[in-house]
N, C-alpha and C positions, 0 to 999 in steps of 0.2 A: 565545190565552188558554185555559187549561184549563177543562174543564167542571166541574160540581158533583161532588164526591166525598164519600163518607161516611167519617169517621175516628172512631176510638174512644179512642185514647190521648191523654193530656194531659201537660203538663210535670209536674204534680203526681203523676200516676200513675206516670210514669217514675222520678221521685225516690223515690216510695213503694216501687217495685219494688226499687231499689238498696238502700234502707234495710231492706226486708224480707229480702232475701237475706243482708245482713250480720247481721241479728238472728238468722236461722235458723242461720247458721254459728256464731254465738256460743252459741246455745242448745244446739247439738249437742255442744259441749265441756263442758257442765255436769257430766257424770259424772266428768270428770277433775279438777275443782276444787271442785265444789259439795258441800254436805252432804246426807245422806240426807233430812233434813227438807225442804230446799229442793227436792229432786227429787220427794218425795211431794206437796208443794204444787203444783209445776208440772204434775205428772200430773193433779191435780184440775182445774187451770185449763185445760189443753189438751184434756182429754176433755170438759169442759163446753162449751168453745168448739166442738168438733166436733158435739156434740149440738144446740147452739143453731143452728149453721149448717144442720144437717139440718132442724130444725123451721122455720127461716126459709125454707128452700127450699120446704118443703111449704106453709106458710101464707102467707108473704110474697110468694112468686112464683107459686105454682100455685093459691093460694086454697083449699088443703086443710087446714082447721084440725083437726088430729088431737090427741086427748087420750089416745091409746093407744100412743105411741111407747115406753113402758116395756116393752111386749111384746118389742121387739127387743133392748132392753138385757138383759132376763132371758134371752132365747134366747142372746144372746152369752155371758152368764155360764155358763149350763149347757152350752152348746156347748163352751166352754173346758174344763170339767170332763170331759165325755165324751171329747173328743179327746185330752186329755193323760193322764188317769188310766185311762180304759177302753181307748182306742185306742192309747195309749202313743206318741203323736206328739211330735216335738220342740216346744219351747215356741212357736216362731214360726209353725209350720204351722197350729195351731188358730185363730189369728187370721184367716188366710185362709179356713179352713173355715167359721168362723162367718159370714163375709161371704156365702159361698154359701148358708148356712142362712137368713140374713136375706133374700136374694133369693128363695129358694124360698118362704118363708112370705109374702112380699109378693105374689108371683104367685098364691099359693093364695087369699089372702083378698081381693085386689083386686076380683074379680067380685062379691063380696058387698057390700063397703063402698061401691063406686062406684055401687051402686043408690040410695044415700042422698045427700042434699045438705044443705049448711048445718049446722045444729045436729044433725040426725039423723046426718050423717056423723061428727061429733065423738063422739057417743054410741056409734055403731057401732064405731069404733076402740077405744073404752074397753071395750066388751063383748068384743071379740076378745081384748084383753089379759087380761081377767079369765078368759075361757075357757082360755087358754093357761096362766095361773097355776094354775087349779084342776086342770088336767091334770098339771102338774108336781108340784103339792102332793100328788097321789094316785099318784105314781109312785115306788115304793120304791127302784128302781134308782138314782135320783138323790137319795136321801135323804129323800124325802117332805117333811113339814112341818118336820122338824128341820134340813134343809139338809145341805150337804156341805162338806168342805174339799178344796181342790185340792192333794193330797198331792205330786204330781210337782213342783209349784212350791215347796212347803215344803221339799222335799229339796234344792233348789238353794241354793248359797251366797247369802246375803242381798245382798251387794254386787252380785253378778252379776245376780240377779233384778231388783234395783232399777234397775240401768243398762239392762237389756233393756226393762223396763216403761217407763222414761222415754223411750227412743228410739222405741219403738212409739207412745207417746202423742204425741211430737213429730211423727211421721209422720202420725198420725191428725188431729191438730189443724191442722197446716199443710196437709195434704192436703185437708181439708174446704173450706178457703178456696179452694184451687186448683181443686177440682172445681166449686164453685159459680161461680167466675169464668169457667171454660171453658164451662160450660153457658150462662151469660148472654151470652157473646160469640158463641154459635152461633145457628143458625136456630131451634133449640128455645127459646133465650132470647127471641127475638122472639115466638115463639108463646106463651110464658108471659106476656109483658108484655100481649099482647092478651087472653089468657085471664083474667088477673087483673082487667083493666079491664072487659071485657064478654065473657062466654062466647058469647053469641048473635052478637056482632059477629065474634069470632074464628072461629066455625064458618062464618059467611058468607064469610069470606076464605079458606076452605079448610083451616083448622087441624084436624088430627085430634085432637079433644079427649081421647078415651079414651087414645090412644097417648101423648100428652104427659103426662097425669096418671099413667098407669101407669109411665112411665119415671121420673118424679120420685118417685113412691111407692116404687119399687124402689130407687132410689139412697138415699133416706132410710132405708129399712129396712136396707140394707147398712151405711150409715154408723153407724147407732145400734147395730147388732149388734157391729160391730168395736169401737166405743167401749166398749160394755158388757164385752166380753172384756178389754180393756186395764184398765178400772176394777177388775175382779175379779182380774186378775193382781196388782194391788197389795193388794186387800183379802183375797184368798185364801179367805175363808169366804163361802159362798153360801147365802142363806136366801131361800126363794121370796117371802115377803111383802115383803122388802126389795128383792130384784132386780126384782120386777114392781110395785114401789110407784109410785103415781101421783105421788109427790114428784119423780121424775125429770122427768116432763113438765112439772110445775109450775115447776121450775127453768128448763127450756128456755124456757117461755113468758115467765117473768119477765125473763130475760136479754134476749130478743128485744124485748119490749115496751118496756123502759126504754132499750135501745140504739137501736132503730129497726127497724120491720118493713119488709121488702122492700129492705133495703140490706145489702150484704156487711159494711160497716163496723159496722152495728148490733150484731150479736152480739159483736164484738170490744170495742166500748165497753161493752156490757152486761155482759160477763164481768168486765171491770175494775171496773165499778161494784158488781157483786154481791159480789166478794171484798173490795172496800174496805169495803162495809157489813158484811160478815160479820166481818172482822177488827176493825172498830170497835165493833160492837154485840153480838158473841157473848156477852159476859158478862152481858147483860141478861136472859138466859133466854127465857121465852116472849114477853116484850115485844119481843124481836128480830123474831119472826115478824110481830107486829102492825105494827111499823115497816116491814118489807119490804112488807107488803100496802098500807100507806099510801103508800109511795113509788110502787108500781105504779099505784095509783089517781090519785095526783097527776100522774104523768107522762102517763097516759092522757087525763086531762081537760085538762091545760094544755099538753101538748106531744105531740100525737098522732103526730108524726114521731119521737118518742124523743129521747134526748140528742144523737144524731148529727144529727137533723133541726134541733135548736136550733143546733148548730154551723154547719151548712151554710146556715141562714137568715141568718146573720151573715157567714160567710166561705164563699162558694160554692166548694167544692173536692170533687173526686172522686179518691179514692185508688186506685180500681180502674178500669181502662179498659173499662168495660162500657156507658157511655152513648154512644150514637151521635150524632155531630154532623155537620151538613151544612156542607161547606167550599165556598164559592162562589168558585172561581177563586183569585185572590190575596187576596181579601177575608178578613177575620177570620172564623173559624168561629162559627156560631150554636150556642151551648151550651144544653143543658137544665139549668135550675136550679129550685130549689123554687118560685121566683116565676114561672118560665116553663117549666113541665114539658114542654110540647110542643116546645120549642126554636124556636118561631115568632118571626119578626122583631118 
């Protein structure tokens, strides 16, 4: 009789993986048959998905509630301009370059913001974003307060630019899901689970709290910077107050909260709900924003686990094989469910 083993994949996760690969293959062909409007819409969906996954990684898994992630979106946008128009690099290379820029800034500011905790950490990240915005605002080489247009991309044929932007957005959106899944399947994922539940307990078990937080903060900075570059590959015109606007972080938070915090599926469901509401209510003007706020409050009060939490409370299913299950010999595995989070018998 075999001894106890820990398994992670489920029948549902394997089916989801097959369906996901088929969906990615189909999405990759959109430039061949889809309209420009469809590609623009999908770029918005995929980049917001990436941003939401990064914020969920920070707040949902590492407990780092940041309201300053717009700093990295703005850095990605201006990094795109500098590397294409000033450094004259081909269009794909700046996206890699802004990822390195996001990592460098994350490493630079982390010793400062990690001195803060809770609400002070959130405010600290917003202050950092505002400082960066003011620096850019007063830098004439990048257009100052009037902003700049990425001329190198404007000069590209429109169809070629749109297809390139779409494929990069697809890589960023799907890549964000893959990165989060790989992290949560690793030893770092175990450390993050302990860190989220109790930092004191995680430290007592030997978890290097600073290293775990730093790595997640760095990954989120890189992801948001790359997503920011792709967003402005489509928009072309960069204005500091827009690129560094807190609206970006508000969208991330809204998507994660209504979808489900601390679940990979949460941002996916949240993005779908956000764009459904946007398409349905956009004609209502400012009332649209009031309704969005009401939806967020409603979900927070009545469904703390988000929409995905509501689904799994009725139909316990995990689409990503990140939950660890104890398999006792030939017996059926003990699975972690919302009603039985520890997976205990």
